[in-house]
C-alpha positions as CSV (number, residue, x, y, z in Angstrom):
1,M,67.2,165.5,176.1
2,S,63.6,166.2,175.3
3,R,64.2,169.9,176.0
4,L,66.9,170.0,173.4
5,F,64.6,168.6,170.8
6,V,61.9,171.1,171.6
7,Q,64.4,173.8,171.1
8,R,65.3,172.3,167.8
9,R,61.7,172.5,166.7
10,G,61.5,176.2,167.8
11,L,64.6,177.2,166.0
12,T,63.6,175.3,162.8
13,A,60.3,177.1,162.7
14,F,62.2,180.4,163.1
15,L,64.5,179.7,160.3
16,L,61.7,178.8,158.0
17,L,60.0,182.0,159.0
18,A,63.1,183.9,158.1
19,L,63.4,182.3,154.7
20,A,59.8,182.6,153.6
21,L,58.0,185.3,155.6
22,P,55.2,186.0,155.2
23,T,52.8,183.8,153.2
24,V,49.2,184.7,152.4
25,H,47.0,182.6,150.2
26,A,43.6,184.3,150.5
27,S,43.5,185.7,146.9
28,G,46.9,184.6,145.6
29,W,50.4,185.4,146.6
30,Q,50.9,188.6,148.6
31,L,54.0,190.0,150.2
32,P,54.1,193.5,151.8
33,F,56.9,195.9,151.0
34,W,59.3,196.1,153.9
35,S,63.0,196.5,154.5
36,G,65.4,197.1,157.3
37,E,66.8,195.0,160.1
38,V,65.3,193.0,163.0
39,H,67.5,191.9,165.9
40,G,67.0,189.5,168.8
41,K,68.5,186.7,170.8
42,I,67.8,182.9,170.9
43,L,68.3,181.0,174.2
44,P,68.3,177.4,173.1
45,L,69.3,176.1,176.6
46,G,67.2,178.6,178.6
47,E,68.1,181.7,180.5
48,G,71.3,180.2,182.0
49,G,72.7,179.0,178.6
50,P,74.4,180.8,175.7
51,A,72.5,183.7,174.0
52,L,72.7,183.6,170.2
53,A,72.4,187.1,168.7
54,W,70.4,187.0,165.4
55,T,69.7,189.5,162.7
56,L,67.0,189.3,160.0
57,I,67.5,191.7,157.0
58,P,64.6,192.0,154.5
59,A,65.1,194.0,151.3
60,V,63.5,194.7,148.0
61,S,65.0,195.6,144.6
62,S,63.6,198.0,141.9
63,T,62.5,194.9,139.9
64,G,60.3,193.6,142.8
65,E,62.7,190.8,143.8
66,R,62.8,190.3,147.5
67,T,65.7,189.0,149.6
68,L,65.8,187.8,153.2
69,S,69.1,187.5,154.9
70,F,69.5,185.8,158.3
71,R,72.5,185.4,160.5
72,I,73.5,184.2,163.9
73,E,76.8,185.4,165.4
74,H,78.3,183.9,168.6
75,S,81.8,182.9,169.7
76,A,80.9,179.3,169.1
77,T,78.3,179.6,166.4
78,R,78.0,181.2,163.0
79,L,75.1,180.9,160.6
80,R,74.3,182.8,157.5
81,A,71.4,182.0,155.3
82,A,69.7,183.9,152.5
83,A,66.5,183.6,150.3
84,V,65.8,185.3,147.0
85,F,62.3,185.2,145.5
86,D,59.7,187.0,143.4
87,A,57.3,189.1,145.4
88,A,54.4,188.4,142.9
89,T,54.7,184.6,142.5
90,G,56.6,183.5,145.6
91,E,59.1,181.6,143.5
92,G,62.7,181.6,144.4
93,S,65.6,179.9,146.1
94,W,67.4,179.8,149.4
95,R,70.9,178.8,150.6
96,I,72.9,178.4,153.8
97,E,76.0,180.3,153.1
98,E,77.8,179.5,156.3
99,G,77.1,177.2,159.2
100,R,79.7,176.3,161.9
101,I,79.2,175.2,165.5
102,E,82.2,174.7,167.8
103,V,81.5,171.5,169.7
104,G,83.6,172.1,172.9
105,P,81.8,175.2,174.2
106,W,78.4,173.7,173.4
107,L,79.2,170.5,175.2
108,A,80.2,172.4,178.3
109,A,77.0,174.4,178.1
110,I,74.8,171.3,177.5
111,A,76.4,169.2,180.3
112,P,74.4,170.7,183.2
113,V,71.2,170.1,181.3
114,L,72.0,166.5,181.0
115,G,72.4,166.1,184.7
116,K,75.2,166.2,187.5
117,A,76.9,163.1,186.1
118,M,77.8,164.9,182.9
119,A,79.5,167.9,184.7
120,G,83.0,168.1,183.2
121,L,82.0,166.9,179.8
122,S,84.2,168.4,177.0
123,G,84.9,167.9,173.4
124,E,86.6,169.1,170.2
125,G,85.7,169.6,166.6
126,V,83.3,171.6,164.4
127,V,79.8,170.8,163.2
128,V,79.3,172.1,159.6
129,I,75.9,173.0,158.3
130,G,75.1,173.6,154.6
131,G,72.2,173.3,152.3
132,E,70.1,174.9,149.5
133,G,66.8,174.6,147.8
134,L,63.8,176.2,146.1
135,I,60.9,178.2,147.3
136,H,57.5,177.5,145.6
137,R,54.6,179.9,146.5
138,G,56.4,180.6,149.7
139,C,57.0,177.0,150.7
140,P,60.7,176.0,150.9
141,S,62.1,172.7,149.7
142,G,65.5,171.2,149.6
143,M,68.0,169.6,152.0
144,V,70.1,170.7,154.9
145,K,73.3,168.7,155.5
146,I,74.7,168.6,159.1
147,S,78.1,166.9,159.5
148,W,80.7,166.5,162.2
149,S,84.0,164.7,161.4
150,D,87.1,163.6,163.5
151,G,85.7,164.9,166.7
152,V,86.5,164.2,170.4
153,V,84.2,163.8,173.4
154,K,85.7,163.1,176.8
155,H,85.0,163.1,180.5
156,A,88.1,163.2,182.6
157,G,86.3,162.7,185.9
158,Q,84.6,159.4,184.7
159,G,87.7,158.3,182.8
160,W,86.2,157.8,179.3
161,R,87.1,159.3,175.9
162,L,85.6,159.0,172.4
163,E,87.9,159.8,169.4
164,G,87.3,160.0,165.8
165,V,83.7,160.9,166.3
166,G,81.7,161.5,163.1
167,A,78.0,162.2,162.6
168,S,75.8,163.4,159.8
169,A,72.1,164.1,159.2
170,D,70.2,165.0,156.0
171,V,67.2,167.1,156.8
172,D,64.3,167.6,154.3
173,V,63.1,171.1,155.1
174,A,59.7,170.4,153.5
175,T,58.9,167.8,156.3
176,L,60.1,169.8,159.3
177,P,59.5,169.7,162.2
178,H,57.8,166.3,162.3
179,G,59.5,164.6,159.4
180,N,61.9,161.7,159.6
181,I,65.6,162.7,159.7
182,P,68.2,159.9,158.8
183,I,71.2,160.2,161.2
184,T,74.5,158.3,161.1
185,L,77.1,158.1,163.9
186,A,80.6,156.6,163.9
187,I,83.3,156.5,166.6
188,R,86.7,155.3,165.8
189,T,87.9,154.5,169.4
190,I,86.2,154.3,172.8
191,S,88.5,154.3,175.8
192,T,87.4,153.7,179.5
193,D,89.2,152.8,182.7
194,R,88.1,149.2,182.4
195,F,88.0,148.4,178.6
196,G,88.2,149.8,175.1
197,A,86.3,149.4,172.0
198,R,86.5,150.7,168.4
199,N,84.5,151.2,165.1
200,L,81.1,152.0,166.6
201,S,78.6,152.6,163.8
202,V,75.0,153.6,164.3
203,A,72.3,154.3,161.7
204,A,69.1,155.8,163.0
205,V,66.0,157.8,161.9
206,L,64.8,160.6,164.1
207,N,61.0,160.6,164.0
208,G,60.1,164.1,165.0
209,T,60.9,164.9,168.6
210,R,59.4,161.9,170.3
211,E,61.3,158.8,169.1
212,A,64.3,157.6,167.2
213,S,64.4,154.3,165.4
214,I,67.8,152.6,165.5
215,T,68.0,150.6,162.3
216,A,71.6,149.3,162.8
217,A,74.3,149.4,165.5
218,R,77.6,147.6,165.7
219,I,80.8,147.8,167.7
220,E,84.1,146.0,167.9
221,I,85.2,145.1,171.4
222,A,87.9,142.8,172.8
223,G,88.5,141.3,169.3
224,G,84.9,140.5,168.7
225,T,81.7,142.2,167.6
226,V,78.5,143.3,169.3
227,E,75.5,144.1,167.2
228,A,72.1,145.4,168.1
229,F,68.8,144.2,166.7
230,P,66.7,147.1,165.4
231,F,65.1,149.0,168.3
232,A,63.3,152.3,169.2
233,V,64.4,155.0,171.6
234,K,61.8,157.2,173.3
235,L,63.2,160.7,173.7
236,S,60.8,162.2,176.2
237,P,61.7,160.8,178.6
238,V,64.6,158.7,177.3
239,D,63.8,155.0,177.4
240,F,65.0,152.1,175.3
241,N,64.9,148.3,175.3
242,L,67.4,146.4,173.0
243,R,68.8,143.0,172.4
244,L,72.5,142.5,171.6
245,R,74.3,139.7,169.7
246,M,77.9,139.0,170.8
247,T,80.3,137.2,168.5
248,R,83.7,136.1,169.7
249,V,84.1,138.8,172.4
250,G,87.3,138.4,174.4
251,L,86.8,137.1,177.9
252,Q,89.4,139.5,179.3
253,D,86.9,142.3,179.2
254,V,84.3,140.1,180.9
255,A,86.8,139.5,183.6
256,A,87.4,143.2,184.0
257,L,83.7,143.7,184.6
258,V,83.4,141.0,187.3
259,P,86.5,141.4,189.4
260,T,84.8,139.7,192.3
261,M,84.7,136.4,190.4
262,L,87.6,136.4,188.0
263,S,91.1,137.9,188.1
264,D,91.9,136.9,184.6
265,A,90.4,135.2,181.6
266,R,91.4,134.3,178.0
267,G,89.2,133.0,175.2
268,R,86.1,134.1,173.4
269,V,82.4,134.2,174.1
270,D,79.3,134.2,171.9
271,G,75.7,134.8,172.8
272,E,72.8,137.2,173.2
273,V,71.7,139.5,176.0
274,G,69.0,142.1,176.5
275,L,69.5,145.7,177.9
276,R,67.0,148.2,179.1
277,W,67.7,151.9,180.1
278,S,65.4,154.6,181.3
279,E,65.9,157.9,183.1
280,A,63.9,156.7,186.0
281,D,65.5,153.3,186.6
282,G,68.8,153.4,184.9
283,L,70.5,150.4,183.2
284,H,69.0,146.9,183.6
285,V,70.3,143.6,182.1
286,G,67.7,141.4,180.5
287,D,67.5,137.7,179.6
288,G,70.4,136.2,177.8
289,T,72.8,133.3,177.3
290,L,76.6,133.3,176.7
291,A,79.0,130.5,176.0
292,V,82.6,130.1,175.1
293,D,83.4,129.0,171.6
294,D,85.6,126.1,170.6
295,I,87.9,127.8,168.2
296,E,90.6,128.7,170.6
297,P,91.6,127.6,174.2
298,T,89.8,129.2,177.1
299,M,91.5,130.0,180.4
300,L,90.1,131.3,183.7
301,R,91.9,132.4,186.9
302,L,89.6,132.8,189.9
303,A,89.7,135.9,192.1
304,P,91.0,134.9,195.5
305,K,88.1,133.5,197.6
306,P,89.3,131.1,200.4
307,G,87.0,128.1,200.8
308,F,85.2,128.6,197.5
309,L,86.2,125.1,196.5
310,S,88.2,123.6,199.3
311,A,85.4,124.0,201.9
312,R,83.6,121.1,200.1
313,V,86.3,118.5,200.7
314,P,88.2,117.2,203.7
315,S,91.8,118.2,204.1
316,R,92.5,114.6,205.3
317,F,90.9,111.2,204.9
318,V,90.1,110.1,208.4
319,F,89.9,106.2,208.5
320,I,89.8,105.8,212.3
321,P,88.1,108.8,213.9
322,S,88.2,107.4,217.4
323,L,91.9,107.4,217.6
324,P,93.6,109.8,220.1
325,E,94.7,113.1,218.6
326,P,98.5,112.3,218.6
327,F,97.9,109.1,216.6
328,L,95.0,110.4,214.4
329,K,97.3,112.0,211.7
330,W,99.2,108.6,211.3
331,F,96.0,107.1,210.0
332,S,94.6,110.2,208.3
333,P,96.5,110.8,205.0
334,V,96.4,114.2,203.4
335,N,93.9,114.6,200.7
336,P,96.0,115.6,197.7
337,A,93.0,117.3,195.9
338,Y,92.6,119.7,198.9
339,V,95.9,121.5,198.2
340,T,95.2,121.7,194.4
341,L,91.7,123.1,195.1
342,T,93.0,125.7,197.6
343,Q,95.5,126.9,195.0
344,I,92.7,127.1,192.4
345,E,90.4,129.1,194.6
346,L,93.2,131.5,195.5
347,G,93.9,132.2,191.8
348,K,97.4,130.6,191.9
349,I,96.5,127.8,189.4
350,P,94.5,128.8,186.3
351,L,91.8,126.6,184.8
352,Q,91.6,125.3,181.2
353,V,87.9,125.6,180.4
354,Q,86.2,122.8,178.6
355,S,82.7,124.3,178.9
356,L,81.4,127.6,180.2
357,K,77.8,128.7,180.0
358,V,76.1,131.9,181.4
359,F,72.4,132.1,181.9
360,L,70.9,135.6,182.6
361,T,67.4,135.5,184.1
362,P,66.9,138.9,185.8
363,E,63.2,138.2,186.6
364,G,64.3,135.0,188.4
365,D,64.2,131.4,187.4
366,G,62.7,128.5,189.3
367,R,65.3,128.7,192.0
368,G,65.1,132.5,192.3
369,R,68.4,133.1,190.5
370,S,69.0,136.2,188.4
371,A,72.0,134.6,186.7
372,S,74.0,131.4,186.8
373,V,77.4,130.3,185.5
374,E,78.2,126.6,184.8
375,V,81.9,125.8,184.4
376,V,83.7,122.6,183.5
377,A,87.4,122.9,183.6
378,R,90.7,121.2,184.4
379,P,93.8,122.7,186.3
380,E,96.6,124.0,184.1
381,Q,99.1,122.0,186.2
382,V,101.2,119.1,185.0
383,D,100.3,115.8,186.8
384,S,97.5,117.4,188.8
385,V,95.7,115.0,191.1
386,V,92.5,116.9,190.1
387,D,91.6,116.1,186.5
388,R,88.3,118.0,186.3
389,V,86.5,120.7,188.3
390,V,82.7,121.3,187.8
391,F,81.1,124.1,189.6
392,M,78.2,126.5,189.3
393,I,78.1,130.2,190.4
394,N,74.8,131.6,191.3
395,V,73.7,135.2,191.3
396,S,70.7,136.4,193.3
397,G,69.3,139.9,193.3
398,P,69.7,142.8,190.8
399,L,72.3,142.2,188.1
400,S,73.3,145.9,188.3
401,Q,74.9,144.9,191.6
402,V,76.4,141.7,190.2
403,F,78.5,139.9,190.8
404,K,77.9,139.3,194.5
405,F,78.2,135.6,193.8
406,G,77.1,132.7,195.9
407,M,78.1,129.0,195.7
408,S,75.6,126.4,194.8
409,D,75.7,122.8,195.9
410,R,76.7,121.6,192.4
411,I,80.4,121.2,192.7
412,S,82.4,118.1,191.8
413,F,86.0,117.3,191.0
414,G,88.1,114.2,190.6
415,K,89.9,111.9,188.1
416,Q,88.2,110.4,185.0
């Protein structure tokens, strides 16, 4: 990523050079007389990437007016820019006459630079570049507008797809290459193998080539919303730490992410959670708390795990343990709760949740847990002998491997 921003800086400097070359301020404005054509190639992704053929054409009129024309011609990239100014005063104007970048070929070229995981990245759409401004004593001013609308980015191998991608940036050429660049990003739908989302919106400010400040970020997922508090992203190397606020997010997507615990879930959850990502360590979950809301009913169906609940209770009540085996069953009635608990732990009977709280403590709490889940629920079964089930699920170790859950000793059930 940092390599791309370094290339951006180099290309920006070259464009400014083409628009206002050269500037000398020793004893006033001076510009030598020259005309002709200069040709070359730009390699924004290095020797193995696309080569952009460029042409610079300086010219002079009989009145002393100077023009500089610059163009890039490539199968996936076209850029034409021109500047007109007075040789004596350095006053004039500039304009980008055409700017088009085909997203698909460039994503295919950039994918190897982003790492092996991005091999197979593809996309659709066109980035349009436009802008104009003035030149005062050889110094350009004005705005460059970069926009991409209704694009597509996908990775068939990883099973995800972004549709309705839109992005825009307004660049003040007077502050390049270190000035702040406001950027907006919007994605209509996000599809993955496990879940989908829509209406992602991000507002950011690119601070030179080292850092981006995310001022707002929001996405709709599973009927709810997730918003990020403002945060910064380091670009070289990429590193960010953020906090998310979740509002009425559907539990069905949570169940999809923890298949070892839940086979199905209905209801909505609120809360906050931290996330951190770096190139060196990958994604890490931070501290957080989640809880189901009380607006609509919540249902859970456990993933089959024999003994999860039933191992804590006897299958029979033994009143006279000293009796011989043939007579023992006569005086050992079946525990009716055992059958119900067995069906619950095998996912055959769903649970109506009265309370569900999730505590994320990746650095460990007093008992060494990186997360814990407290559940109070009742079986969705008419005339069940078990009126309420209370249990806690503990997580130990990295949350990135979650969801290797262990039972705690805090389990209870019975009639009230």
